[in-house]
MIBATI-618265 format. One record per residue: residue number from 1; x, y, z of N, C-alpha, C, O in turn. Coordinates in pm, 1 decimal, m for minus. Atoms other than C-alpha are relative to their C-alpha. Last residue first. Example, Ala and Ser with C-alpha at 12.3 -4.5 7.8 and 13.67 -1.06 7.14 Angstrom:
BEGIN
<nr->2&neast->m82.0&nnorth->m119.0&nup->m6.0&caeast->1367.0&canorth->m106.0&caup->714.0&ceast->m77.0&cnorth->109.0&cup->73.0&oeast->m26.1&onorth->219.8&oup->89.9> $
<nr->1&neast->89.0&nnorth->m119.0&nup->0.0&caeast->1230.0&canorth->m450.0&caup->780.0&ceast->90.0&cnorth->120.0&cup->0.0&oeast->193.6&onorth->118.1&oup->66.5> $
This chain:
BEGIN
<nr->123&neast->74.4&nnorth->6.5&nup->m106.4&caeast->8911.4&canorth->11487.7&caup->12634.6&ceast->m124.1&cnorth->m127.3&cup->m17.2&oeast->m204.1&onorth->m148.2&oup->74.0> $
<nr->122&neast->29.8&nnorth->144.9&nup->m60.8&caeast->9134.8&canorth->11423.0&caup->12376.2&ceast->m69.2&cnorth->m19.1&cup->146.0&oeast->m44.3&onorth->m106.3&oup->229.2> $
<nr->121&neast->m23.4&nnorth->33.3&nup->m178.6&caeast->9084.8&canorth->11730.7&caup->12200.6&ceast->m36.4&cnorth->m121.6&cup->41.0&oeast->m142.2&onorth->m180.8&oup->20.0> $
<nr->120&neast->m76.0&nnorth->115.2&nup->m66.1&caeast->9125.9&canorth->11711.6&caup->11852.9&ceast->18.2&cnorth->m19.4&cup->126.8&oeast->99.1&onorth->m92.4&oup->183.9> $
<nr->119&neast->86.5&nnorth->63.0&nup->m98.4&caeast->8799.5&canorth->11919.6&caup->11666.7&ceast->89.1&cnorth->m109.2&cup->60.8&oeast->37.1&onorth->m220.6&oup->66.9> $
<nr->118&neast->9.8&nnorth->m75.7&nup->m122.3&caeast->8973.2&canorth->12146.3&caup->11456.1&ceast->m38.0&cnorth->m19.5&cup->93.1&oeast->m42.8&onorth->67.0&oup->180.5> $
<nr->117&neast->114.3&nnorth->m48.1&nup->m2.2&caeast->8873.3&canorth->11966.6&caup->11119.9&ceast->m9.8&cnorth->97.8&cup->147.9&oeast->m113.6&onorth->152.9&oup->184.7> $
<nr->116&neast->m13.0&nnorth->m109.3&nup->67.6&caeast->9227.8&canorth->11912.8&caup->11051.4&ceast->m116.1&cnorth->58.9&cup->m5.1&oeast->m123.6&onorth->162.3&oup->m71.4> $
<nr->115&neast->m64.2&nnorth->m126.1&nup->21.0&caeast->9254.3&canorth->11754.9&caup->11379.7&ceast->5.4&cnorth->88.0&cup->m104.9&oeast->45.8&onorth->201.6&oup->m80.2> $
<nr->114&neast->45.4&nnorth->m82.4&nup->m134.9&caeast->8910.4&canorth->11551.7&caup->11391.3&ceast->127.4&cnorth->121.8&cup->3.7&oeast->95.7&onorth->240.7&oup->1.7> $
<nr->113&neast->105.9&nnorth->m96.1&nup->68.5&caeast->9053.5&canorth->11420.4&caup->11026.0&ceast->m77.3&cnorth->79.8&cup->94.1&oeast->m128.0&onorth->182.2&oup->48.5> $
<nr->112&neast->m65.7&nnorth->m69.2&nup->88.9&caeast->9356.2&canorth->11284.5&caup->11178.0&ceast->m123.4&cnorth->140.1&cup->m62.5&oeast->m125.8&onorth->262.6&oup->m74.2> $
<nr->111&neast->m56.2&nnorth->m115.2&nup->m71.4&caeast->9171.5&canorth->11134.9&caup->11464.6&ceast->51.5&cnorth->112.5&cup->m65.6&oeast->41.8&onorth->225.8&oup->m18.5> $
<nr->110&neast->64.3&nnorth->m96.9&nup->m77.1&caeast->8956.0&canorth->10967.6&caup->11238.9&ceast->18.6&cnorth->104.8&cup->90.0&oeast->m50.3&onorth->204.3&oup->112.3> $
<nr->109&neast->88.7&nnorth->m51.9&nup->106.0&caeast->9197.2&canorth->10820.1&caup->11026.1&ceast->m93.1&cnorth->93.9&cup->63.9&oeast->m82.4&onorth->214.5&oup->41.6> $
<nr->108&neast->m111.2&nnorth->m127.8&nup->19.6&caeast->9424.3&canorth->10736.9&caup->11315.5&ceast->m43.1&cnorth->62.3&cup->m101.2&oeast->16.1&onorth->168.0&oup->m122.7> $
<nr->107&neast->26.4&nnorth->m92.0&nup->m111.5&caeast->9114.6&canorth->10546.1&caup->11480.4&ceast->92.6&cnorth->119.6&cup->m56.5&oeast->76.5&onorth->238.5&oup->m29.1> $
<nr->106&neast->126.9&nnorth->m117.7&nup->13.4&caeast->9047.9&canorth->10387.6&caup->11142.7&ceast->19.6&cnorth->53.2&cup->84.3&oeast->m45.5&onorth->156.0&oup->66.1> $
<nr->105&neast->m18.2&nnorth->m87.1&nup->168.9&caeast->9404.5&canorth->10233.5&caup->11098.5&ceast->m83.4&cnorth->107.7&cup->3.8&oeast->m58.0&onorth->224.8&oup->m24.4> $
<nr->104&neast->m83.8&nnorth->m114.3&nup->m74.2&caeast->9399.7&canorth->10118.9&caup->11517.6&ceast->12.7&cnorth->80.6&cup->m163.5&oeast->52.2&onorth->197.0&oup->m169.2> $
<nr->103&neast->57.2&nnorth->m81.2&nup->m67.1&caeast->9080.1&canorth->9909.8&caup->11415.4&ceast->117.1&cnorth->85.0&cup->53.0&oeast->78.5&onorth->160.5&oup->142.3> $
<nr->102&neast->106.2&nnorth->m95.2&nup->84.8&caeast->9250.4&canorth->9777.4&caup->11091.7&ceast->m65.7&cnorth->69.9&cup->128.9&oeast->m77.3&onorth->188.4&oup->97.8> $
<nr->101&neast->m69.7&nnorth->m112.5&nup->72.9&caeast->9567.6&canorth->9687.8&caup->11305.0&ceast->m105.5&cnorth->59.1&cup->m61.9&oeast->m106.4&onorth->182.1&oup->m57.8> $
<nr->100&neast->m43.6&nnorth->m111.9&nup->m83.6&caeast->9369.2&canorth->9497.9&caup->11597.0&ceast->76.7&cnorth->138.1&cup->m111.4&oeast->76.7&onorth->258.5&oup->m86.0> $
<nr->99&neast->162.9&nnorth->m77.4&nup->m22.9&caeast->9189.7&canorth->9286.7&caup->11325.5&ceast->50.2&cnorth->151.1&cup->83.5&oeast->18.7&onorth->267.1&oup->57.0> $
<nr->98&neast->65.6&nnorth->m48.1&nup->112.4&caeast->9506.4&canorth->9174.3&caup->11175.4&ceast->m88.1&cnorth->104.4&cup->58.1&oeast->m90.0&onorth->225.9&oup->38.7> $
<nr->97&neast->m42.3&nnorth->m130.2&nup->3.2&caeast->9637.8&canorth->9108.7&caup->11537.5&ceast->m42.4&cnorth->77.0&cup->m103.1&oeast->m62.9&onorth->196.3&oup->m80.6> $
<nr->96&neast->102.2&nnorth->m101.0&nup->m74.3&caeast->9395.3&canorth->8829.0&caup->11536.4&ceast->76.2&cnorth->147.3&cup->m18.2&oeast->12.4&onorth->247.1&oup->m51.8> $
<nr->95&neast->93.7&nnorth->m41.9&nup->88.1&caeast->9628.2&canorth->8638.9&caup->11279.9&ceast->m126.5&cnorth->115.0&cup->55.1&oeast->m190.8&onorth->196.0&oup->m11.8> $
<nr->94&neast->m1.0&nnorth->m155.5&nup->62.2&caeast->9877.5&canorth->8587.0&caup->11531.2&ceast->m93.5&cnorth->89.5&cup->m87.1&oeast->m103.1&onorth->212.1&oup->m81.2> $
<nr->93&neast->m118.0&nnorth->m5.3&nup->127.3&caeast->9687.9&canorth->8287.1&caup->11694.7&ceast->6.8&cnorth->135.3&cup->m34.7&oeast->m79.6&onorth->222.3&oup->m24.9> $
<nr->92&neast->58.3&nnorth->m26.2&nup->166.4&caeast->9486.3&canorth->8367.1&caup->12033.4&ceast->89.2&cnorth->m47.1&cup->m103.0&oeast->204.4&onorth->m44.7&oup->m59.7> $
<nr->91&neast->128.9&nnorth->30.0&nup->m14.9&caeast->9551.2&canorth->8278.4&caup->12425.1&ceast->m71.1&cnorth->32.7&cup->m165.1&oeast->m190.3&onorth->16.4&oup->m191.3> $
<nr->90&neast->74.7&nnorth->146.1&nup->49.0&caeast->9906.1&canorth->8224.1&caup->12388.2&ceast->m137.5&cnorth->m31.1&cup->11.7&oeast->m177.0&onorth->m147.7&oup->12.7> $
<nr->89&neast->30.9&nnorth->54.8&nup->m142.8&caeast->10001.0&canorth->8553.2&caup->12630.2&ceast->m12.7&cnorth->m167.3&cup->m60.6&oeast->m14.2&onorth->m262.1&oup->17.9> $
<nr->88&neast->m155.2&nnorth->57.1&nup->m69.7&caeast->10189.6&canorth->8682.4&caup->12333.5&ceast->m53.7&cnorth->m109.7&cup->133.8&oeast->10.2&onorth->m200.1&oup->187.5> $
<nr->87&neast->m94.6&nnorth->79.6&nup->112.7&caeast->9843.8&canorth->8655.2&caup->12088.9&ceast->173.1&cnorth->m57.3&cup->94.6&oeast->238.6&onorth->m161.5&oup->90.8> $
<nr->86&neast->54.5&nnorth->129.3&nup->26.3&caeast->9645.2&canorth->8800.8&caup->12381.3&ceast->89.1&cnorth->m135.3&cup->m75.1&oeast->121.4&onorth->m248.3&oup->m38.4> $
<nr->85&neast->m30.5&nnorth->87.5&nup->m131.4&caeast->9859.2&canorth->9067.4&caup->12447.6&ceast->m52.7&cnorth->m152.8&cup->m3.6&oeast->7.8&onorth->m256.0&oup->25.6> $
<nr->84&neast->m121.3&nnorth->61.2&nup->26.7&caeast->9872.1&canorth->9159.7&caup->12053.8&ceast->30.8&cnorth->m61.5&cup->159.8&oeast->114.2&onorth->m150.2&oup->178.1> $
<nr->83&neast->m16.2&nnorth->108.3&nup->117.0&caeast->9499.1&canorth->9167.6&caup->12067.4&ceast->146.3&cnorth->m27.9&cup->45.5&oeast->165.5&onorth->m128.5&oup->113.7> $
<nr->82&neast->74.9&nnorth->132.1&nup->m96.5&caeast->9481.4&canorth->9395.2&caup->12397.3&ceast->34.7&cnorth->m155.0&cup->m119.1&oeast->82.8&onorth->m264.2&oup->m89.0> $
<nr->81&neast->m2.6&nnorth->58.9&nup->m133.5&caeast->9682.6&canorth->9619.6&caup->12227.7&ceast->m22.2&cnorth->m101.9&cup->77.9&oeast->53.6&onorth->m180.0&oup->135.5> $
<nr->80&neast->m78.0&nnorth->72.0&nup->27.0&caeast->9541.8&canorth->9633.9&caup->11879.1&ceast->99.4&cnorth->m59.4&cup->156.2&oeast->119.1&onorth->m176.4&oup->188.9> $
<nr->79&neast->17.8&nnorth->142.2&nup->67.2&caeast->9239.5&canorth->9692.1&caup->12043.4&ceast->119.0&cnorth->m83.3&cup->m39.6&oeast->136.4&onorth->m200.6&oup->m6.8> $
<nr->78&neast->m5.0&nnorth->97.3&nup->m121.6&caeast->9291.8&canorth->10023.8&caup->12266.4&ceast->9.4&cnorth->m180.5&cup->m66.8&oeast->63.8&onorth->m272.0&oup->m5.1> $
<nr->77&neast->m145.3&nnorth->1.1&nup->m22.9&caeast->9355.4&canorth->10242.2&caup->11960.3&ceast->38.3&cnorth->m148.6&cup->117.9&oeast->127.8&onorth->m232.8&oup->124.6> $
<nr->76&neast->m40.8&nnorth->78.3&nup->122.4&caeast->8962.4&canorth->10138.2&caup->11847.8&ceast->198.6&cnorth->7.2&cup->34.9&oeast->268.2&onorth->m88.2&oup->0.4> $
<nr->75&neast->44.8&nnorth->130.1&nup->11.6&caeast->8849.5&canorth->10253.9&caup->12173.8&ceast->87.2&cnorth->m83.8&cup->m92.4&oeast->157.9&onorth->m178.8&oup->m58.8> $
<nr->74&neast->m75.8&nnorth->82.0&nup->m104.0&caeast->9031.8&canorth->10565.3&caup->12176.0&ceast->m26.6&cnorth->m110.7&cup->m7.4&oeast->72.1&onorth->m177.5&oup->m38.1> $
<nr->73&neast->m137.1&nnorth->3.1&nup->14.4&caeast->8898.7&canorth->10625.7&caup->11847.6&ceast->105.8&cnorth->m45.4&cup->85.6&oeast->203.9&onorth->m114.8&oup->59.0> $
<nr->72&neast->m24.1&nnorth->133.8&nup->75.0&caeast->8566.7&canorth->10552.1&caup->11922.3&ceast->117.3&cnorth->m0.5&cup->m38.9&oeast->155.5&onorth->m116.0&oup->m57.8> $
<nr->71&neast->m25.7&nnorth->93.9&nup->m103.0&caeast->8599.2&canorth->10834.5&caup->12188.3&ceast->m0.9&cnorth->m146.2&cup->m78.1&oeast->50.7&onorth->m245.4&oup->m26.5> $
<nr->70&neast->m116.7&nnorth->45.0&nup->m69.9&caeast->8641.4&canorth->11083.0&caup->11897.6&ceast->26.5&cnorth->m129.3&cup->114.4&oeast->133.9&onorth->m189.4&oup->118.8> $
<nr->69&neast->m97.9&nnorth->76.1&nup->99.6&caeast->8361.9&canorth->10992.2&caup->11705.5&ceast->149.9&cnorth->6.8&cup->33.8&oeast->237.6&onorth->m72.0&oup->m1.4> $
<nr->68&neast->4.1&nnorth->131.4&nup->46.2&caeast->8153.9&canorth->11012.5&caup->11997.5&ceast->125.2&cnorth->m86.9&cup->m115.6&oeast->184.6&onorth->m194.3&oup->m125.1> $
<nr->67&neast->m30.2&nnorth->84.7&nup->m126.6&caeast->8222.6&canorth->11351.9&caup->12113.3&ceast->39.0&cnorth->m144.9&cup->m57.1&oeast->153.2&onorth->m183.0&oup->m82.8> $
<nr->66&neast->m153.1&nnorth->m45.4&nup->5.0&caeast->8196.9&canorth->11485.4&caup->11743.0&ceast->47.2&cnorth->m64.6&cup->108.6&oeast->140.9&onorth->m142.1&oup->89.3> $
<nr->65&neast->m45.3&nnorth->6.8&nup->m140.8&caeast->7851.1&canorth->11326.3&caup->11705.1&ceast->126.5&cnorth->24.8&cup->56.0&oeast->167.5&onorth->m65.3&oup->129.1> $
<nr->64&neast->m98.5&nnorth->m112.5&nup->m26.9&caeast->7792.0&canorth->11427.8&caup->11317.3&ceast->29.6&cnorth->4.3&cup->174.1&oeast->67.5&onorth->111.0&oup->222.5> $
<nr->63&neast->44.7&nnorth->m124.5&nup->m116.7&caeast->7445.2&canorth->11278.3&caup->11336.8&ceast->111.9&cnorth->104.2&cup->58.9&oeast->105.3&onorth->193.9&oup->143.0> $
<nr->62&neast->96.1&nnorth->m86.3&nup->71.4&caeast->7526.9&canorth->11038.3&caup->11070.0&ceast->m72.2&cnorth->156.7&cup->52.2&oeast->m129.2&onorth->254.9&oup->4.4> $
<nr->61&neast->m92.8&nnorth->m87.1&nup->87.3&caeast->7876.9&canorth->10945.3&caup->11237.5&ceast->m131.4&cnorth->102.9&cup->m68.9&oeast->m124.6&onorth->224.1&oup->m89.7> $
<nr->60&neast->m74.1&nnorth->m127.9&nup->m26.6&caeast->7656.1&canorth->10875.0&caup->11523.7&ceast->53.3&cnorth->76.4&cup->m112.5&oeast->37.2&onorth->197.2&oup->m130.0> $
<nr->59&neast->108.3&nnorth->m91.6&nup->m24.8&caeast->7377.8&canorth->10661.3&caup->11329.2&ceast->85.2&cnorth->153.7&cup->89.0&oeast->52.3&onorth->272.2&oup->83.1> $
<nr->58&neast->95.4&nnorth->m63.1&nup->117.6&caeast->7631.8&canorth->10461.8&caup->11186.9&ceast->m74.3&cnorth->135.7&cup->4.0&oeast->m69.4&onorth->233.7&oup->m70.4> $
<nr->57&neast->m100.2&nnorth->m74.9&nup->68.5&caeast->7886.9&canorth->10401.7&caup->11475.9&ceast->m91.5&cnorth->99.0&cup->m128.6&oeast->m87.3&onorth->218.0&oup->m160.0> $
<nr->56&neast->m32.9&nnorth->m83.8&nup->m76.7&caeast->7562.4&canorth->10263.1&caup->11693.4&ceast->101.5&cnorth->126.5&cup->m82.9&oeast->73.0&onorth->246.2&oup->m84.2> $
<nr->55&neast->146.0&nnorth->m75.9&nup->m12.3&caeast->7420.2&canorth->10062.0&caup->11429.1&ceast->48.9&cnorth->135.2&cup->76.0&oeast->28.0&onorth->246.3&oup->27.4> $
<nr->54&neast->48.0&nnorth->m83.8&nup->91.4&caeast->7777.7&canorth->9921.2&caup->11402.2&ceast->m122.1&cnorth->81.0&cup->m33.5&oeast->m112.3&onorth->167.4&oup->m120.6> $
<nr->53&neast->m132.2&nnorth->m121.3&nup->10.1&caeast->7835.6&canorth->9866.5&caup->11761.6&ceast->m38.1&cnorth->69.2&cup->m156.0&oeast->m82.0&onorth->183.3&oup->m170.5> $
<nr->52&neast->24.5&nnorth->m97.5&nup->m78.1&caeast->7518.0&canorth->9654.4&caup->11734.2&ceast->83.2&cnorth->117.9&cup->15.6&oeast->40.4&onorth->232.8&oup->4.9> $
<nr->51&neast->86.3&nnorth->m66.1&nup->77.0&caeast->7640.3&canorth->9467.1&caup->11447.8&ceast->m71.6&cnorth->101.2&cup->107.6&oeast->m98.6&onorth->210.5&oup->57.9> $
<nr->50&neast->m71.4&nnorth->m92.2&nup->132.4&caeast->7963.6&canorth->9422.5&caup->11602.6&ceast->m111.0&cnorth->62.6&cup->m37.6&oeast->m112.3&onorth->185.6&oup->m40.0> $
<nr->49&neast->m50.7&nnorth->m103.2&nup->2.0&caeast->7751.7&canorth->9244.0&caup->11916.7&ceast->55.3&cnorth->130.9&cup->m52.5&oeast->37.9&onorth->243.4&oup->m5.9> $
<nr->48&neast->95.8&nnorth->m49.6&nup->m38.9&caeast->7566.5&canorth->9024.5&caup->11741.2&ceast->42.1&cnorth->153.8&cup->49.8&oeast->10.7&onorth->262.7&oup->1.8> $
<nr->47&neast->75.2&nnorth->m30.2&nup->117.8&caeast->7861.2&canorth->8879.4&caup->11571.9&ceast->m120.0&cnorth->112.2&cup->26.3&oeast->m132.6&onorth->207.3&oup->m50.9> $
<nr->46&neast->m83.4&nnorth->m68.3&nup->m6.1&caeast->8022.7&canorth->8837.2&caup->11950.6&ceast->m42.9&cnorth->93.5&cup->m173.8&oeast->m27.9&onorth->214.5&oup->m190.6> $
<nr->45&neast->45.0&nnorth->m148.4&nup->m131.6&caeast->7741.9&canorth->8644.6&caup->12052.8&ceast->61.9&cnorth->146.0&cup->m50.9&oeast->2.9&onorth->253.6&oup->m41.4> $
<nr->44&neast->147.1&nnorth->m64.1&nup->38.4&caeast->7772.5&canorth->8465.3&caup->11693.5&ceast->m37.5&cnorth->92.3&cup->111.4&oeast->m99.9&onorth->198.0&oup->101.7> $
<nr->43&neast->m79.9&nnorth->m59.6&nup->124.6&caeast->8178.4&canorth->8367.4&caup->11800.0&ceast->m164.4&cnorth->94.4&cup->m75.6&oeast->m158.3&onorth->207.2&oup->m124.4> $
<nr->42&neast->m55.6&nnorth->m152.4&nup->m26.6&caeast->8025.1&canorth->8290.7&caup->12144.1&ceast->29.3&cnorth->57.0&cup->m129.6&oeast->m4.0&onorth->175.3&oup->m136.0> $
<nr->41&neast->77.4&nnorth->m79.5&nup->71.5&caeast->7776.6&canorth->8000.1&caup->12030.2&ceast->99.3&cnorth->143.4&cup->m14.0&oeast->86.3&onorth->231.2&oup->m99.2> $
<nr->40&neast->18.5&nnorth->m105.9&nup->m101.9&caeast->8031.8&canorth->7733.2&caup->12048.8&ceast->m72.0&cnorth->123.7&cup->m45.9&oeast->m47.8&onorth->171.6&oup->m156.7> $
<nr->39&neast->107.1&nnorth->35.8&nup->m6.0&caeast->8042.3&canorth->7475.8&caup->11794.4&ceast->m65.0&cnorth->97.9&cup->98.2&oeast->m186.8&onorth->110.7&oup->110.4> $
<nr->38&neast->42.2&nnorth->2.5&nup->m124.3&caeast->8373.5&canorth->7573.3&caup->11664.1&ceast->m137.8&cnorth->3.7&cup->16.4&oeast->m196.5&onorth->69.6&oup->m69.4> $
<nr->37&neast->143.9&nnorth->m52.0&nup->m12.8&caeast->8563.4&canorth->7590.1&caup->11332.4&ceast->m14.3&cnorth->m66.4&cup->164.6&oeast->66.2&onorth->m136.8&oup->225.4> $
<nr->36&neast->94.3&nnorth->126.8&nup->10.0&caeast->8956.3&canorth->7564.4&caup->11368.2&ceast->m149.5&cnorth->16.1&cup->17.9&oeast->m177.1&onorth->83.9&oup->116.8> $
<nr->35&neast->7.5&nnorth->30.9&nup->m126.6&caeast->9139.2&canorth->7888.4&caup->11284.5&ceast->m106.0&cnorth->m139.3&cup->m35.7&oeast->m169.8&onorth->m171.6&oup->m135.9> $
<nr->34&neast->m68.4&nnorth->106.7&nup->m53.3&caeast->9321.3&canorth->7979.8&caup->10955.9&ceast->0.1&cnorth->m93.9&cup->163.1&oeast->89.0&onorth->m155.9&oup->221.5> $
<nr->33&neast->m61.0&nnorth->m0.2&nup->m90.8&caeast->9159.4&canorth->8269.2&caup->10908.8&ceast->132.3&cnorth->m94.9&cup->48.6&oeast->231.5&onorth->m72.5&oup->117.8> $
<nr->32&neast->m54.5&nnorth->m97.8&nup->45.5&caeast->8935.3&canorth->8209.7&caup->10659.6&ceast->132.3&cnorth->84.1&cup->51.7&oeast->190.4&onorth->165.3&oup->m20.2> $
<nr->31&neast->m83.9&nnorth->36.1&nup->124.5&caeast->8853.3&canorth->7899.5&caup->10836.5&ceast->57.2&cnorth->75.7&cup->m92.6&oeast->148.6&onorth->19.5&oup->m152.9> $
<nr->30&neast->m103.4&nnorth->28.3&nup->m52.1&caeast->8751.1&canorth->8137.6&caup->11123.1&ceast->75.3&cnorth->m104.1&cup->m99.4&oeast->196.1&onorth->m86.3&oup->m114.6> $
<nr->29&neast->m109.3&nnorth->m120.6&nup->m90.3&caeast->8535.6&canorth->8322.3&caup->10937.3&ceast->111.1&cnorth->m52.6&cup->76.9&oeast->211.5&onorth->18.5&oup->81.9> $
<nr->28&neast->m96.7&nnorth->m81.5&nup->149.5&caeast->8371.3&canorth->8034.1&caup->10741.0&ceast->107.7&cnorth->119.3&cup->36.5&oeast->219.7&onorth->140.6&oup->m9.9> $
<nr->27&neast->m108.7&nnorth->111.8&nup->31.8&caeast->8287.4&canorth->7889.1&caup->11105.5&ceast->84.2&cnorth->31.3&cup->m138.5&oeast->205.3&onorth->24.9&oup->m159.5> $
<nr->26&neast->m123.4&nnorth->m37.0&nup->m76.8&caeast->8125.3&canorth->8182.4&caup->11213.0&ceast->97.6&cnorth->m84.4&cup->m67.5&oeast->208.7&onorth->m48.8&oup->m106.7> $
<nr->25&neast->m84.3&nnorth->71.4&nup->60.4&caeast->7881.1&canorth->8222.0&caup->10913.0&ceast->111.4&cnorth->m12.5&cup->87.3&oeast->214.7&onorth->37.7&oup->42.7> $
<nr->24&neast->76.4&nnorth->95.5&nup->105.8&caeast->7534.5&canorth->8389.8&caup->11010.2&ceast->120.8&cnorth->m106.2&cup->m6.0&oeast->82.0&onorth->m219.6&oup->22.2> $
<nr->23&neast->138.6&nnorth->9.6&nup->m50.1&caeast->7659.8&canorth->8599.9&caup->11327.1&ceast->m36.9&cnorth->m95.3&cup->m128.7&oeast->m61.1&onorth->m199.3&oup->m67.3> $
<nr->22&neast->m27.1&nnorth->39.0&nup->m113.6&caeast->8016.1&canorth->8633.4&caup->11250.8&ceast->m104.0&cnorth->m98.1&cup->66.4&oeast->m89.2&onorth->m202.2&oup->130.3> $
<nr->21&neast->m99.0&nnorth->102.1&nup->11.3&caeast->7990.3&canorth->8711.5&caup->10896.8&ceast->m10.3&cnorth->m86.6&cup->123.0&oeast->m28.0&onorth->m207.3&oup->106.3> $
<nr->20&neast->67.8&nnorth->67.4&nup->103.4&caeast->7723.2&canorth->8967.6&caup->10965.1&ceast->55.6&cnorth->m123.1&cup->m5.0&oeast->m11.0&onorth->m212.9&oup->46.6> $
<nr->19&neast->118.7&nnorth->72.2&nup->m103.6&caeast->7919.3&canorth->9101.3&caup->11270.1&ceast->m45.2&cnorth->m111.2&cup->m98.3&oeast->m9.7&onorth->m228.3&oup->m84.5> $
<nr->18&neast->m34.8&nnorth->104.9&nup->m115.3&caeast->8204.1&canorth->9131.9&caup->11024.4&ceast->m57.7&cnorth->m61.6&cup->106.1&oeast->m29.5&onorth->m169.9&oup->157.5> $
<nr->17&neast->m39.8&nnorth->97.5&nup->45.8&caeast->8024.2&canorth->9310.8&caup->10750.8&ceast->64.1&cnorth->m137.7&cup->87.4&oeast->36.8&onorth->m257.5&oup->79.8> $
<nr->16&neast->88.6&nnorth->49.4&nup->33.0&caeast->7863.2&canorth->9533.1&caup->10975.8&ceast->59.4&cnorth->m123.2&cup->m89.6&oeast->26.7&onorth->m233.3&oup->m45.4> $
<nr->15&neast->96.5&nnorth->56.9&nup->m84.5&caeast->8144.8&canorth->9612.4&caup->11139.3&ceast->m108.1&cnorth->m76.2&cup->m33.5&oeast->m126.8&onorth->m183.6&oup->23.6> $
<nr->14&neast->m87.7&nnorth->112.3&nup->m41.0&caeast->8338.6&canorth->9699.6&caup->10832.2&ceast->m55.1&cnorth->m86.5&cup->121.3&oeast->m54.6&onorth->m209.3&oup->111.6> $
<nr->13&neast->45.4&nnorth->109.2&nup->97.7&caeast->7998.6&canorth->9916.3&caup->10743.9&ceast->127.5&cnorth->m111.0&cup->8.8&oeast->92.1&onorth->m222.2&oup->m30.4> $
<nr->12&neast->74.6&nnorth->41.6&nup->m33.3&caeast->8081.7&canorth->10109.3&caup->11063.6&ceast->m44.2&cnorth->m109.1&cup->m84.7&oeast->m84.1&onorth->m215.2&oup->m36.8> $
<nr->11&neast->m69.1&nnorth->86.8&nup->m158.5&caeast->8452.0&canorth->10193.3&caup->11027.3&ceast->m164.7&cnorth->m109.5&cup->28.6&oeast->m155.9&onorth->m226.6&oup->65.7> $
<nr->10&neast->m68.6&nnorth->119.0&nup->93.0&caeast->8333.2&canorth->10339.4&caup->10681.2&ceast->14.2&cnorth->m101.5&cup->87.7&oeast->m8.1&onorth->m219.8&oup->61.9> $
<nr->9&neast->126.1&nnorth->63.8&nup->117.1&caeast->8054.7&canorth->10573.9&caup->10862.4&ceast->68.1&cnorth->m127.3&cup->m32.6&oeast->11.6&onorth->m235.2&oup->m15.1> $
<nr->8&neast->70.7&nnorth->63.0&nup->m116.2&caeast->8343.3&canorth->10650.6&caup->11150.1&ceast->m113.5&cnorth->m100.4&cup->m121.0&oeast->m126.0&onorth->m221.8&oup->m136.5> $
<nr->7&neast->m50.6&nnorth->121.7&nup->m75.9&caeast->8545.3&canorth->10770.6&caup->10855.4&ceast->m30.1&cnorth->m103.4&cup->90.1&oeast->23.3&onorth->m214.3&oup->90.5> $
<nr->6&neast->m11.9&nnorth->113.8&nup->130.7&caeast->8264.5&canorth->10943.2&caup->10672.0&ceast->109.9&cnorth->m102.3&cup->66.0&oeast->82.7&onorth->m221.8&oup->77.0> $
<nr->5&neast->146.9&nnorth->93.0&nup->m12.6&caeast->8215.2&canorth->11131.7&caup->11041.8&ceast->m6.4&cnorth->m125.7&cup->m130.2&oeast->m46.7&onorth->m240.9&oup->m114.2> $
<nr->4&neast->23.9&nnorth->114.8&nup->m114.2&caeast->8586.5&canorth->11245.4&caup->11039.6&ceast->m126.7&cnorth->m92.9&cup->6.8&oeast->m125.6&onorth->m214.6&oup->25.8> $
<nr->3&neast->m97.5&nnorth->105.3&nup->64.6&caeast->8571.9&canorth->11369.9&caup->10641.5&ceast->m8.3&cnorth->m88.4&cup->147.4&oeast->m47.8&onorth->m205.0&oup->147.9> $
<nr->2&neast->m129.4&nnorth->m34.8&nup->14.1&caeast->8251.1&canorth->11559.4&caup->10731.7&ceast->82.0&cnorth->m78.8&cup->0.7&oeast->34.3&onorth->m187.7&oup->32.9> $
<nr->1&neast->m74.4&nnorth->66.6&nup->m105.4&caeast->7925.2&canorth->11483.1&caup->10610.2&ceast->129.0&cnorth->m14.9&cup->14.7&oeast->192.3&onorth->m75.4&oup->m71.9> $
């Protein structure tokens, strides 16, 4: 497995853990980050979506799908921008930015690997 694929594989495991936690025990996740518990279904829906993304990332990394690896980096770099905007607009607590930092760090790791592998096109 190439280093870029490995970086996405690691990120898929992060998504698997976060998605599973949100699906199975959403209030524990909220409490862990100092947010109030909820009875809304939306956090479980997000968990399901994270699990689906985890599957895509896992399979694409195993297949060495270079375009997909690059595209995930673009999307993951957008996360901290959006999460910071949510915080600045008063829509979310500052802890949300931490998730964006994890996304961005993973994206930078993948892009750096792609560059070293000679596959750094941003198309």
